[in-house]
C-alpha positions in Angstrom: 35.6 -58.4 -6.6 33.8 -55.3 -6.1 34.2 -52.3 -5.0 32.0 -50.1 -3.0 32.4 -46.1 -2.9 31.0 -43.4 -1.4 29.8 -40.0 -3.0 28.3 -37.3 -1.5 26.5 -34.7 -3.8 25.8 -30.9 -2.8 23.2 -29.0 -5.4 23.8 -25.3 -3.3 20.8 -23.1 -4.2 20.8 -19.6 -4.1 18.0 -17.1 -5.2 19.7 -14.6 -7.4 17.4 -11.9 -8.3 14.5 -13.5 -7.3 15.3 -16.6 -9.6 16.6 -19.7 -8.4 20.5 -21.1 -8.9 22.7 -23.8 -8.5 26.2 -23.6 -8.2 28.7 -25.9 -10.2 31.8 -26.6 -11.4 33.4 -24.5 -14.3 36.6 -25.7 -14.3 38.8 -27.5 -12.5 42.9 -27.3 -12.5 44.8 -30.4 -11.2 47.3 -32.1 -11.5 49.0 -29.7 -14.1 46.1 -29.2 -16.0 42.0 -28.5 -16.4 39.9 -31.7 -15.2 37.2 -31.8 -18.7 35.4 -34.6 -16.4 34.3 -32.9 -13.6 32.1 -28.9 -15.4 28.9 -28.7 -14.8 29.4 -31.1 -11.3 28.0 -29.7 -8.1 30.1 -29.8 -4.7 31.0 -33.5 -5.1 33.2 -35.0 -2.3 34.2 -38.7 -1.7 32.7 -39.9 1.3 34.6 -42.1 4.3 33.2 -45.7 4.6 31.5 -44.9 7.8 30.8 -41.5 7.3 27.0 -39.9 8.3 25.6 -38.4 5.0 24.6 -34.9 6.3 27.5 -34.8 8.7 29.8 -35.2 4.9 27.7 -32.7 3.5 28.9 -30.5 6.2 32.6 -31.7 5.4 31.9 -30.7 1.2 31.1 -27.5 1.8 34.0 -26.2 3.9 36.6 -28.0 1.9 35.7 -27.4 -1.2 34.0 -23.9 -0.8 35.8 -23.0 2.5 32.3 -22.8 4.4 33.0 -22.9 8.1 30.5 -24.4 10.6 29.4 -20.7 11.8 28.9 -19.6 8.1 26.8 -23.1 7.6 24.3 -22.9 10.6 24.1 -19.0 10.3 23.8 -18.6 6.4 22.6 -22.1 4.4 19.4 -24.5 5.4 20.0 -27.9 4.7 16.2 -29.6 3.2 16.7 -33.3 4.1 13.1 -34.5 2.0 15.7 -33.8 -0.5 17.9 -36.0 -0.2 18.3 -39.7 -2.2 20.6 -42.0 -2.9 21.4 -43.8 -6.2 24.0 -46.8 -7.0 25.7 -47.5 -10.3 27.7 -50.2 -11.0 31.0 -49.3 -13.5 34.5 -50.4 -13.9 37.1 -47.9 -12.5 39.0 -45.7 -14.6 41.7 -45.3 -11.8 41.8 -49.1 -11.2 41.2 -50.6 -14.8 39.5 -54.0 -14.8 38.0 -53.4 -11.1 34.4 -53.2 -10.7 32.8 -50.2 -8.4 29.8 -49.6 -6.8 28.9 -46.2 -6.7 27.2 -45.4 -3.4 25.6 -41.5 -4.5 24.1 -39.1 -2.1 22.0 -36.2 -3.2 20.4 -33.5 -1.1 20.0 -29.7 -1.3 21.0 -26.9 0.6 20.2 -23.8 0.0 21.2 -20.1 1.1 19.4 -18.6 3.6 19.5 -14.7 2.1 21.8 -14.2 -1.0 22.1 -10.9 0.1 24.2 -11.5 3.4 27.3 -9.6 3.2 29.3 -12.7 4.0 28.0 -14.9 0.9 30.0 -12.3 -1.1 32.7 -14.9 -0.6 30.7 -17.9 -3.0 29.8 -14.6 -5.8 26.5 -13.8 -4.2 24.5 -11.4 -4.7 25.1 -10.7 -8.0 26.0 -14.3 -9.2 29.3 -14.1 -10.4 32.0 -16.4 -10.6 34.7 -17.1 -8.3 38.0 -19.0 -7.5 38.7 -21.8 -4.1 42.0 -23.5 -4.2 42.9 -26.3 -1.5 45.4 -28.8 -0.6 45.2 -32.4 -2.0 47.1 -35.6 -0.7 48.4 -37.7 -3.9 48.5 -41.4 -3.2 50.3 -42.0 -6.4 54.1 -40.4 -7.7 56.8 -38.4 -6.2 54.5 -35.5 -4.4 52.9 -35.9 -1.5 50.5 -33.2 -2.2 48.4 -31.0 -5.2 46.9 -27.5 -5.1 43.3 -27.9 -6.5 41.9 -25.1 -7.9 37.6 -25.0 -8.6 36.5 -22.2 -10.7 32.3 -22.0 -10.0 29.4 -20.5 -11.4 26.3 -20.0 -10.8 23.7 -21.1 -13.1 19.8 -20.6 -13.2 18.1 -24.2 -12.8 16.1 -24.0 -16.1 19.1 -23.2 -18.2 21.1 -25.9 -16.7 18.7 -28.4 -17.0 17.7 -27.3 -20.8 21.6 -27.6 -21.2 22.2 -31.1 -19.4 19.3 -32.6 -21.4 20.8 -30.8 -25.0 24.3 -32.4 -23.9 22.6 -35.9 -23.3 21.1 -35.7 -26.7 23.7 -35.0 -28.8 26.2 -37.4 -27.2 27.6 -40.0 -29.5 29.1 -42.5 -26.5 27.2 -42.4 -23.4 29.6 -41.9 -20.2 29.2 -43.6 -16.9 27.3 -40.8 -15.0 29.8 -41.3 -11.7 33.9 -42.7 -12.2 36.4 -42.5 -9.9 37.3 -38.9 -11.8 34.4 -37.4 -10.5 34.6 -39.1 -6.8 38.1 -38.3 -5.8 38.7 -35.2 -7.4 39.7 -35.8 -10.7 42.0 -37.3 -13.4 43.3 -35.0 -16.3 41.3 -35.6 -18.8 42.5 -32.4 -20.9 46.0 -30.1 -20.7 43.5 -26.8 -22.2 45.1 -23.8 -20.8 43.3 -21.6 -18.4 43.5 -19.2 -20.9 40.9 -21.2 -23.5 39.0 -22.3 -20.3 38.3 -19.1 -18.9 39.9 -16.4 -21.6 38.6 -13.0 -22.7 40.4 -10.7 -20.5 42.3 -7.8 -21.6 45.7 -6.6 -20.7 45.9 -5.9 -16.8 47.8 -2.5 -16.2 51.1 -3.2 -13.9 50.4 -3.6 -10.6 49.7 -1.0 -8.2 51.9 -1.3 -4.9 49.9 0.4 -1.6 52.6 3.6 -0.3 52.7 4.3 3.3 49.9 7.7 3.0 51.3 10.7 3.9 49.1 11.1 7.2 46.2 10.0 9.3 43.5 11.4 7.2 40.3 10.3 6.8 41.1 8.9 3.2 45.0 9.0 3.7 45.8 5.8 1.4 43.7 6.6 -1.4 45.2 10.7 -1.8 48.9 8.6 -1.5 48.0 6.6 -4.1 46.4 9.7 -6.1 48.8 12.1 -5.4 49.8 14.2 -9.0 47.2 11.7 -10.8 45.3 12.9 -13.4 42.7 12.7 -15.9 43.5 12.6 -19.7 40.6 14.7 -20.7 41.0 14.7 -24.8 41.0 10.9 -24.2 37.8 10.5 -22.0 35.6 13.4 -24.3 37.2 11.0 -27.4 35.8 8.6 -26.2 33.1 9.8 -25.3 32.6 11.9 -28.6 33.2 9.0 -31.5 31.4 6.4 -29.3 28.5 6.7 -31.9 31.3 7.0 -34.8 31.3 3.5 -37.2 34.6 4.1 -37.9 35.6 4.1 -34.3 36.3 0.4 -32.8 36.2 -1.5 -29.4 40.1 -1.4 -29.1 40.5 2.5 -29.7 37.5 2.8 -27.3 39.6 0.5 -24.8 43.1 2.3 -25.6 41.1 5.9 -25.0 39.3 5.0 -21.6 42.7 3.5 -19.8 44.3 6.3 -20.7 42.2 8.3 -19.9 40.9 7.7 -16.6 43.8 7.1 -13.7 41.2 5.2 -11.0 41.2 2.5 -13.3 44.4 1.8 -11.8 43.3 1.4 -8.6 42.1 -2.1 -9.0 45.6 -2.4 -9.8 46.8 -2.7 -6.4 49.5 -5.0 -5.2 49.0 -7.5 -2.3 50.8 -6.2 0.7 51.4 -9.2 2.6 49.7 -7.9 5.9 46.7 -10.7 6.0 44.3 -8.3 4.9 41.9 -9.3 2.2 42.9 -6.8 -0.5 39.5 -7.5 -2.2 35.9 -7.4 -0.3 34.3 -9.2 -2.7 36.0 -12.3 -2.5 37.2 -11.4 -6.1 40.6 -11.3 -7.0 41.9 -7.4 -8.3 42.2 -8.2 -11.2 38.5 -9.9 -11.5 37.3 -6.7 -10.3 39.4 -4.7 -13.3 38.1 -7.4 -16.1 34.3 -7.1 -14.5 34.7 -2.8 -14.6 36.4 -3.6 -18.0 33.1 -4.9 -19.0 31.1 -2.8 -18.3 32.5 0.0 -19.5 32.6 -2.2 -23.1 28.6 -2.8 -22.2 28.0 1.0 -22.1 30.1 1.2 -25.4 28.2 -1.9 -27.2 24.4 -0.4 -26.0 25.3 2.8 -27.4 25.4 1.4 -31.0 23.2 -1.4 -30.8 22.3 -0.1 -34.6 25.8 -0.1 -35.7 28.1 -2.8 -34.3 26.8 -3.1 -30.6 24.5 -5.6 -30.6 26.6 -8.1 -32.6 29.8 -7.3 -30.1 26.8 -7.6 -27.1 25.9 -10.8 -27.9 29.0 -13.1 -29.1 31.8 -11.0 -27.9 35.2 -10.0 -30.4 37.7 -12.3 -31.9 41.5 -11.6 -31.3 41.6 -9.0 -33.5 39.3 -6.9 -31.3 36.5 -7.2 -34.6 32.4 -8.4 -33.4 32.4 -12.0 -33.6 28.9 -13.0 -35.3 26.9 -16.5 -35.6 29.0 -17.3 -38.2 32.3 -16.7 -36.6 35.3 -19.4 -37.0 35.9 -19.5 -33.2 32.7 -21.5 -32.6 34.0 -25.1 -34.1 36.6 -24.8 -31.0 36.6 -27.4 -28.8 36.3 -25.6 -25.4 32.9 -24.1 -26.3 29.5 -25.4 -24.7 27.4 -27.3 -27.7 24.3 -25.1 -26.8 26.2 -21.7 -26.5 26.0 -20.8 -29.8 22.2 -21.5 -30.2 22.0 -19.5 -26.7 23.6 -16.4 -28.1 21.7 -16.2 -31.2 18.9 -16.6 -29.8 19.4 -13.8 -27.1 20.2 -11.9 -30.4 17.3 -12.1 -32.6 14.4 -12.3 -29.3 15.6 -9.7 -26.7 13.8 -6.3 -27.4 16.8 -4.1 -27.7 14.6 -1.3 -28.3 13.7 -1.6 -24.9 17.3 -0.7 -23.7 17.7 2.2 -26.5 14.4 3.4 -25.0 16.3 3.3 -21.6 19.0 5.3 -22.8 16.5 8.2 -24.2 15.3 8.3 -20.7 18.4 8.6 -19.2 19.8 11.4 -21.3 22.3 9.7 -22.9 20.3 9.5 -26.5 18.2 13.1 -27.1 16.2 13.9 -30.6 18.1 17.0 -32.6 15.2 17.7 -35.0 14.1 14.3 -36.6 17.7 12.5 -36.0 18.4 10.4 -32.5 22.1 11.7 -31.3 23.8 11.1 -28.0 24.3 13.4 -25.4 28.3 13.7 -25.2 28.3 15.1 -21.0 25.9 12.8 -20.5 27.8 10.2 -21.6 31.3 10.7 -20.1 29.1 10.9 -17.0 28.3 7.1 -17.3 31.8 6.6 -18.5 33.5 8.0 -15.3 30.2 7.0 -13.2 31.2 2.9 -14.7 35.3 3.7 -14.3 34.9 4.7 -10.5 32.3 2.6 -9.2 33.2 -0.2 -7.4 36.9 1.3 -6.5 35.8 0.6 -2.9 35.6 -3.1 -3.0 39.7 -2.0 -2.4 40.0 -3.0 1.1 43.0 -0.1 1.6 41.1 2.4 0.3 37.9 2.4 2.4 37.8 5.6 4.3 37.7 6.7 7.9 34.8 8.6 8.9 36.8 11.5 9.9 37.8 15.7 8.9 36.3 19.2 9.4 33.0 19.1 11.2 32.2 15.3 9.6 30.9 13.1 13.3 28.8 10.4 11.0 27.5 9.2 7.7 25.0 6.6 7.1 25.3 5.4 10.3 29.1 5.2 10.3 30.8 7.7 13.1 33.3 9.7 13.6 36.7 7.8 13.3 35.2 4.6 12.0 36.5 2.5 8.8 33.5 2.5 6.3 33.3 -1.5 5.9 30.3 -0.7 2.6 31.9 -0.3 -0.1 29.1 1.7 -1.8 28.6 4.1 0.6 32.1 4.3 1.1 32.5 5.2 -2.4 29.3 7.9 -1.7 31.1 9.6 1.4 34.3 10.1 -1.1 32.3 12.3 -4.0 30.7 13.8 -0.6 34.2 14.7 1.1 36.7 14.2 -0.9 35.5 14.5 -4.4 39.2 15.9 -5.6 40.9 12.7 -5.3 39.0 11.2 -8.0 39.9 13.8 -10.7 37.6 12.1 -13.6 34.8 13.2 -10.8 36.3 16.6 -10.0 36.5 17.4 -13.6 32.5 16.9 -14.6 30.1 19.2 -15.0 27.9 19.8 -11.4 24.8 18.7 -13.1 26.8 15.2 -13.6 28.4 14.8 -10.6 25.0 15.3 -9.0 23.8 12.4 -10.9 27.0 10.3 -10.1 26.0 11.0 -6.6 22.6 9.9 -6.5 23.3 6.4 -8.9 26.0 6.1 -5.8 23.4 6.2 -2.6 22.1 3.1 -0.8 18.6 2.8 -2.7 17.8 -0.5 -0.9 16.1 -2.0 -4.5 15.2 -5.1 -5.0 14.2 -5.3 -8.2 13.0 -9.1 -8.2 10.9 -8.2 -5.6 9.2 -6.2 -8.3 9.4 -8.1 -11.1 7.9 -10.9 -8.8 5.5 -8.6 -6.7 7.1 -10.0 -3.5 7.0 -7.6 -1.7 4.3 -4.8 -0.6 5.1 -1.1 -2.1 7.0 0.2 1.8 9.8 -2.5 1.7 10.3 -2.2 -2.1 10.8 1.7 -2.8 10.8 3.3 0.9 14.0 4.0 0.9 14.3 4.2 -2.9 11.8 7.3 -2.9 13.1 8.8 0.0 16.4 9.2 -1.5 15.3 10.4 -4.9 12.8 12.9 -3.2 15.5 14.3 -0.8 18.1 14.9 -3.5 15.8 16.0 -5.9 16.1 14.0 -8.4 14.6 13.6 -11.9 13.6 10.8 -14.0 16.6 10.9 -15.8 18.8 10.4 -13.0 16.7 7.4 -12.2 17.2 5.8 -15.5 21.2 6.8 -15.0 20.7 4.3 -12.0 18.9 1.7 -14.3 21.2 2.4 -17.2 24.6 1.7 -14.1 22.4 -1.6 -13.1 22.1 -2.4 -16.1 25.5 -2.4 -18.0 27.2 -3.6 -14.2 25.5 -6.8 -14.2 26.0 -7.1 -18.0 29.8 -6.8 -17.6 29.9 -8.9 -14.4 31.6 -12.2 -15.5 35.4 -11.1 -15.8 36.2 -11.8 -19.3 35.1 -8.4 -21.0 36.0 -9.6 -24.7 33.7 -12.5 -24.7 30.6 -10.3 -24.5 27.9 -9.8 -22.3 28.0 -13.4 -20.9 26.2 -12.9 -18.3 23.2 -11.8 -20.1 23.5 -13.7 -22.8 24.6 -17.3 -21.1 23.7 -17.1 -17.5 20.1 -14.7 -16.9 16.6 -16.0 -18.7 16.0 -14.0 -21.0 12.1 -13.5 -19.5 13.7 -11.8 -16.5 15.9 -9.5 -18.1 12.9 -8.7 -20.1 10.6 -8.2 -17.0 13.5 -5.7 -15.6 13.8 -3.7 -18.8 10.1 -3.0 -19.2 9.5 -2.4 -14.9 12.2 0.8 -15.5 10.0 3.0 -17.3 7.5 2.4 -14.3 9.7 2.8 -11.3 11.2 6.2 -13.1 8.2 8.0 -11.9 9.0 7.3 -8.1 10.2 10.7 -7.7 6.7 12.4 -8.4 4.7 9.4 -7.4 4.3 7.8 -4.6 5.6 4.2 -3.7 2.2 2.4 -3.4 0.7 4.3 -6.6 4.6 3.3 -8.8 3.8 -0.6 -7.6 0.1 -0.4 -8.4 0.6 1.1 -12.4 3.5 -1.9 -12.4 0.8 -4.3 -11.7 -1.8 -2.8 -13.8 0.9 -2.9 -16.7 1.3 -6.6 -15.8 -1.9 -7.7 -16.2 -2.5 -5.5 -19.5 0.6 -6.8 -21.7 -0.1 -10.7 -19.9 -0.5 -13.6 -22.2 -3.6 -14.9 -22.9 -5.1 -11.9 -21.9 -6.8 -12.1 -18.3 -9.2 -9.4 -19.1 -9.4 -5.8 -17.7 -7.5 -4.7 -14.0 -9.6 -6.7 -11.1 -11.1 -3.7 -8.8 -12.4 -4.6 -5.5 -11.9 -6.9 -3.3 -9.0 -9.5 -3.7 -7.5 -7.4 -7.1 -3.9 -6.8 -5.6 -3.9 -10.0 -4.3 -5.2 -11.2 -8.0 -2.5 -9.4 -9.6 0.5 -10.1 -7.4 -0.3 -13.5 -7.3 -0.2 -13.8 -10.9 3.2 -12.0 -10.8 4.4 -14.1 -8.4 3.3 -17.5 -10.1 4.9 -17.1 -13.5 3.1 -20.0 -14.6 -0.8 -20.9 -15.9 -1.9 -18.0 -14.3 -5.6 -18.8 -15.2 -5.7 -22.0 -13.8 -3.9 -19.8 -10.2 -6.7 -17.4 -10.3 -9.7 -20.1 -10.6 -8.2 -22.2 -7.3 -8.0 -18.5 -5.6 -11.5 -18.3 -6.3 -12.1 -21.7 -5.0 -10.4 -20.9 -1.8 -12.7 -21.4 1.5 -13.8 -17.2 2.2 -12.3 -17.1 5.3 -9.2 -17.5 3.8 -9.6 -15.4 0.9 -10.4 -12.9 2.8 -7.0 -12.8 4.7 -5.2 -13.6 1.5 -6.7 -10.4 0.4 -6.5 -8.0 3.3 -2.9 -8.6 3.6 -1.5 -8.5 0.4 -3.5 -5.2 -0.1 -1.6 -3.4 3.2 1.3 -1.1 1.6 3.6 -0.7 4.7 3.0 3.1 3.6 1.1 5.5 6.1 -1.9 7.2 4.8 -1.3 5.1 1.1 -3.9 2.4 -0.2 -3.9 1.0 -3.7 -7.5 2.7 -5.4 -8.2 -1.1 -7.3 -8.8 -2.4 -3.5 -8.2 0.3 -0.5 -9.7 -2.0 2.1 -13.2 0.3 2.9 -14.8 -0.8 6.4 -11.7 -3.3 6.7 -9.5 -3.3 10.1 -6.0 -3.1 8.1 -7.4 -0.1 6.1 -4.2 2.4 6.8 -2.7 0.2 9.2 0.5 -2.3 9.5 2.8 -4.2 9.1 2.7 -5.1 5.9 4.2 -8.7 5.4 6.9 -9.8 3.3 6.6 -13.5 2.8 10.7 -14.1 1.9 10.9 -16.4 -1.7 7.4 -16.5 -1.9 7.4 -16.5 -5.4 10.1 -19.7 -5.6 7.5 -21.4 -3.3 4.2 -21.3 -6.3 7.0 -21.6 -8.9 8.1 -24.5 -7.4 5.3 -26.9 -5.4 2.5 -24.2 -7.3 3.8 -25.1 -10.5 1.7 -28.5 -11.3 -1.1 -27.7 -8.9 -1.8 -23.8 -8.3 
């Protein structure tokens, strides 16, 4: 007797900072415990006997992630060419001795645009972890149904494949690739606590209930909550002053910042039960609080890389808040992945830490005092305030309405409209109601200006730059307009990049576990490219879009390994430099294949890739002299062009 079970596996792909990621299970809680068998599995579901595999894909996306038909049609694309069918015979654990034929359908589904607003429900665009709960009928026991909570995470695909390969090599006993635990949603293999699987969190302040506002003014809810709350400036300045003191611990720093900044309590709003989503990101208020503390810890650690900061950044803190290292006893714990300590060690040893220190210097957080490098306390204080308040408007009850004396419009929102974009909402409060945020209001004007600049809508996609995906106009036009209109200095732009760096470093809601987003989940090569780009992009306030991009392309060409010779010039120069960055592979072979294209095809490619999308601007190395495209538009941006070259073009450019 052989039982047949049909399974659907959906590999959901998303471009996160232009790097291909897949969605897999981080942990699943059901039947009173965590199911270890489902870790690192894609979206999976048992199919009904006569169900079509394509219909099963849609059902799995709906029941496992809550993505309705409209979302799937609007934002997802199923790659039917990747569908494959495999069969495996194994003995069922649910029915001992019963031989089972598992028929497994697998297919890739792609997120069309990771930046689309509704995609925040699944942790995009930043690629943060998220959770989804569902009810599941039980076939055994006295209970009719169970609540299944799945914690999902995005992993870059190269790292995932390496880790799975290592896990297989290290396995003493190979387990069946598929069994009833994975097919049915699992049998609980371990009763480990949630803290041991997801841990690394800090205590959260007591929940703060939203009180009815005293009036109907634009920021009435925020005004009601913050009424009478003050910044403890002694604590705040102590954190900024002692941040590089070898005797000042992360625990003391945590106590200072949580008592200093009253705005941190805003992340602890209680659900008032009115049916409104409390957090626009789709995460819980506690997740957002933990991520904010993680960003503030990242500031602390990168400011003291020459002390204990590097170890804390890479390895995290132990139960006593002491920085861990590669020899710490915690790594023998069973819930850590077999390659985790190696990944942490590699990040600590191979990251270009000097580039981070250089960025801090450019941002004015460090300065020279004679031959000694010291930190600027006022600038440091501004960064701490910045990170304390930067995501508060993800709490939807706080979102303000445009209005008040003389305010008829703000960033496209008209009087009487509630601002839905959390970054724009914070900018609105900083401009029109700054006193509602006492930590911001108490800063010097120069530091307030830097924070306001950082919170402007830049529409800057760093992935477009490091992989040369976009022409200068699409890449930099808004960024430069904001920088020029506000007369931003190079230090302000560097300040923006520090904010970006620590925000992403703390993106996992487990601050005491170190900066896991970068250390464990982000390709170190791509992070290095981002860090290398900062010093070039800082010139955007004084140089035009095309000059900045051309300087970056030349810089990358000159640093390329193996050496490619001097930067090219003349027809096709821009195409060559952009394609090398887009391909991220065998550049010499790619250039050879480019040269072998038919002349007409090569001419079209050369011209289109040298268009700037900026009126009156041309690349100096290839200014399209005597060509019809010179000085004209449009400049075409091919979404996911680098991904196309890096996958099908990897073996045959």
